[in-house]
VMD Tcl script that draws the C-alpha trace (Angstrom):
set ca {
  {3.88 22.18 3.43}
  {1.89 19.31 1.91}
  {1.56 20.74 -1.60}
  {4.40 23.27 -1.86}
  {7.72 22.98 -3.69}
  {9.86 25.26 -1.54}
  {13.00 23.85 0.14}
  {11.18 23.81 3.50}
  {8.18 22.02 1.99}
  {10.45 19.45 0.32}
  {12.19 18.74 3.62}
  {8.82 18.39 5.34}
  {7.58 15.98 2.68}
  {10.77 13.89 2.91}
  {10.37 13.76 6.69}
  {6.71 12.80 6.27}
  {7.69 9.84 4.09}
  {10.46 8.74 6.49}
  {8.15 8.85 9.52}
  {5.42 6.99 7.65}
  {7.86 4.24 6.64}
  {8.91 3.91 10.30}
  {5.24 3.66 11.32}
  {4.66 0.95 8.71}
  {7.68 -0.97 10.02}
  {6.12 -0.79 13.49}
  {2.83 -2.12 12.10}
  {4.61 -5.05 10.45}
  {6.42 -5.88 13.67}
  {3.32 -5.43 15.89}
  {2.45 -9.16 16.13}
  {5.92 -9.78 17.55}
  {5.88 -6.76 19.89}
  {2.33 -6.77 21.25}
  {3.28 -8.58 24.47}
  {5.80 -5.95 25.56}
  {4.66 -3.44 28.22}
  {5.68 -0.42 26.12}
  {3.70 -1.53 23.07}
  {0.51 0.38 23.94}
  {2.47 3.60 24.55}
  {3.95 3.44 21.07}
  {0.59 2.38 19.62}
  {-1.22 5.40 21.07}
  {1.63 7.73 20.05}
  {1.31 6.49 16.47}
  {-2.48 7.01 16.73}
  {-1.94 10.65 17.72}
  {0.51 11.09 14.83}
  {-1.88 9.53 12.29}
  {-4.78 11.61 13.66}
  {-2.87 14.90 13.36}
  {-1.74 13.93 9.87}
  {-5.34 13.28 8.79}
  {-6.51 16.61 10.23}
  {-3.63 18.48 8.56}
  {-4.30 16.80 5.20}
  {-7.97 17.72 5.54}
  {-7.09 21.38 6.06}
  {-4.59 21.24 3.19}
  {-7.08 19.65 0.78}
  {-8.27 21.98 -1.96}
  {-11.72 20.37 -1.95}
  {-12.59 18.93 1.47}
  {-15.73 17.08 0.33}
  {-13.89 15.40 -2.51}
  {-10.99 14.55 -0.18}
  {-13.36 12.87 2.29}
  {-14.66 10.60 -0.47}
  {-11.22 9.23 -1.33}
  {-10.80 5.51 -0.46}
  {-7.36 6.05 1.10}
  {-8.89 8.53 3.56}
  {-11.44 5.96 4.66}
  {-8.71 3.34 5.00}
  {-6.68 5.75 7.15}
  {-9.78 6.27 9.32}
  {-10.08 2.50 9.85}
  {-6.36 2.38 10.72}
  {-6.83 5.20 13.23}
  {-9.73 3.37 14.90}
  {-7.64 0.19 15.11}
  {-4.84 2.20 16.75}
  {-7.11 3.93 19.28}
  {-8.79 0.72 20.40}
  {-6.18 -2.05 20.06}
  {-7.54 -4.11 22.95}
  {-11.20 -3.88 21.90}
  {-10.86 -4.57 18.21}
  {-7.70 -6.67 18.29}
  {-9.11 -8.87 15.51}
  {-8.89 -5.94 13.10}
  {-5.38 -4.85 14.05}
  {-3.93 -6.43 10.91}
  {-5.69 -3.75 8.85}
  {-3.11 -1.22 10.05}
  {-0.72 -2.60 7.42}
  {-2.96 -0.91 4.83}
  {-1.07 2.25 5.74}
  {1.54 1.06 3.24}
  {-1.09 1.21 0.47}
  {-2.38 4.65 1.51}
  {1.17 6.02 1.73}
  {1.89 5.15 -1.90}
  {-1.38 6.72 -3.00}
  {-0.22 10.01 -1.53}
  {0.81 12.68 -4.06}
  {3.60 13.64 -1.65}
  {5.39 10.35 -2.28}
  {5.13 10.57 -6.05}
  {6.14 14.22 -6.09}
  {9.39 13.30 -4.36}
  {9.97 10.20 -6.50}
  {9.40 12.20 -9.68}
  {11.88 14.78 -8.42}
  {14.51 12.02 -8.39}
  {13.50 10.76 -11.83}
  {11.87 7.58 -10.53}
  {8.47 8.23 -12.09}
  {9.36 5.83 -14.92}
  {9.15 3.04 -12.32}
  {5.79 4.21 -10.96}
  {3.74 1.37 -12.41}
  {6.12 -1.29 -11.08}
  {6.38 0.35 -7.64}
  {2.59 0.48 -7.34}
  {2.35 -3.19 -8.34}
  {4.96 -4.19 -5.74}
  {3.24 -2.14 -3.02}
  {-0.16 -3.65 -3.82}
  {1.25 -7.19 -3.67}
  {3.25 -6.64 -0.47}
  {0.29 -4.95 1.22}
  {-2.02 -7.82 0.33}
  {0.52 -10.40 1.55}
  {0.83 -8.78 4.97}
  {-2.90 -8.04 5.35}
  {-3.68 -11.66 4.49}
  {-0.94 -12.85 6.83}
  {-2.38 -10.73 9.63}
  {-5.85 -12.14 9.02}
  {-4.59 -15.75 9.03}
  {-2.56 -15.10 12.20}
  {-5.49 -13.41 13.97}
  {-8.13 -15.93 12.96}
  {-6.22 -19.23 12.97}
  {-2.98 -18.99 14.99}
  {-2.80 -21.59 17.78}
  {-6.12 -23.03 16.59}
  {-4.75 -24.79 13.51}
  {-1.88 -27.30 13.60}
  {1.20 -25.75 12.05}
  {0.29 -22.08 12.63}
  {2.00 -21.35 15.93}
  {3.21 -17.85 15.17}
  {3.34 -14.96 12.72}
  {6.09 -16.55 10.61}
  {3.93 -19.66 10.11}
  {1.03 -17.46 8.97}
  {3.33 -15.65 6.52}
  {4.64 -18.98 5.21}
  {1.10 -20.28 4.64}
  {0.04 -17.03 2.92}
  {2.99 -17.00 0.52}
  {2.54 -20.71 -0.28}
  {-1.16 -20.13 -0.97}
  {-0.81 -16.87 -2.92}
  {1.83 -18.39 -5.19}
  {-0.42 -21.47 -5.58}
  {2.50 -23.63 -4.45}
  {0.27 -25.28 -1.85}
  {2.70 -27.54 0.01}
  {-0.19 -28.95 2.02}
  {1.60 -29.05 5.37}
  {-0.69 -26.27 6.65}
  {-4.37 -26.00 5.70}
  {-7.16 -23.84 7.09}
  {-10.13 -25.88 8.30}
  {-13.81 -25.23 7.85}
  {-15.71 -23.17 5.27}
  {-14.14 -19.86 6.37}
  {-10.68 -21.35 6.01}
  {-11.46 -22.52 2.49}
  {-12.95 -19.12 1.59}
  {-9.82 -17.36 2.91}
  {-7.60 -19.70 0.87}
  {-9.61 -19.11 -2.30}
  {-9.47 -15.33 -1.85}
  {-5.71 -15.49 -1.23}
  {-5.14 -17.52 -4.40}
  {-7.39 -15.45 -6.70}
  {-6.29 -12.01 -5.50}
  {-2.67 -13.03 -5.02}
  {-2.17 -14.50 -8.48}
  {-3.88 -11.44 -10.00}
  {-1.42 -9.15 -8.22}
  {1.50 -11.35 -9.29}
  {0.34 -11.12 -12.93}
  {0.00 -7.35 -12.58}
  {3.55 -7.14 -11.23}
  {4.87 -9.33 -14.05}
  {3.18 -7.05 -16.59}
  {4.74 -3.99 -15.01}
  {8.21 -5.60 -15.07}
  {8.25 -7.22 -18.50}
  {5.84 -5.09 -20.57}
  {7.55 -2.42 -22.71}
  {7.90 0.77 -20.72}
  {5.59 3.68 -21.47}
  {5.71 7.33 -20.47}
  {3.01 9.48 -18.96}
  {2.12 12.41 -21.20}
  {-1.35 13.88 -21.68}
  {-2.50 14.03 -25.30}
  {-3.87 17.56 -25.89}
  {-6.72 16.22 -28.07}
  {-8.03 12.95 -26.53}
  {-6.28 13.08 -23.11}
  {-4.70 9.62 -23.49}
  {-1.97 9.44 -20.84}
  {0.20 6.42 -21.73}
  {2.45 6.47 -24.81}
  {5.57 4.80 -26.13}
  {8.70 6.77 -25.16}
  {9.49 7.56 -28.83}
  {5.88 8.15 -29.95}
  {5.41 11.00 -32.44}
  {1.63 10.62 -32.83}
  {-1.06 9.61 -30.34}
  {-2.12 6.05 -31.17}
  {-5.73 6.88 -30.21}
  {-6.40 10.05 -32.21}
  {-3.29 10.73 -34.33}
  {-2.48 14.03 -32.62}
  {1.14 15.13 -33.00}
  {2.89 14.74 -29.64}
  {5.85 16.60 -28.20}
  {6.94 14.20 -25.46}
  {10.00 15.50 -23.57}
  {13.12 13.38 -23.74}
  {12.53 10.91 -20.89}
  {16.25 10.23 -20.56}
  {17.03 13.87 -19.71}
}
mol new
graphics top color blue
foreach p $ca { graphics top sphere $p radius 0.5 }
foreach p [lrange $ca 0 end-1] q [lrange $ca 1 end] { graphics top cylinder $p $q radius 0.2 }
display resetview
């Protein structure tokens, strides 16, 4: 079901992506929903779902030891812990948004996107996901650590506003984080944020390349109309990317 290409497997994979996107939407809305009495019920239900998904992916992995060493698996484990103990480790709840990053590292997602011919946008999609994930993780950290303790940060929207203003180096100055930890957080937001913005700009404006493995040197990225590998000169037979 995870690795197959049968109609049933394709439907399962599409459902997997849809459910994961709904879970991510719940994570993004969590700061606004955490005071409702039904929040914990949904939180624990999502924890069960994530736990079963991890177990199933472990059984489906061709090499379990190698799968356990993948960074996205460790991130999912942290997310699962944050879901199982929301009241005890509430300060780490913002890490659940990392599920967006782990989702787009899943081969299931890219298998379905390639089936619809969207693989040509893979580099840009990854850049957008990395930037959006960082924005919301940083927003969650600012909200958790500084909300109601810093003038101007009275809610999640204020934390998001500060994060975007800092990441884009706009720096309006109406909200600042006090103390050494506040300055460190601002510096990290600016350095990492501008790096991700540059990466996104490169993906958008740089000439598009195709993924095709050179049979001699294994170089993967080539110009769409390349006849020879620019690294070793091997003659290439790249399929027509417009077909």
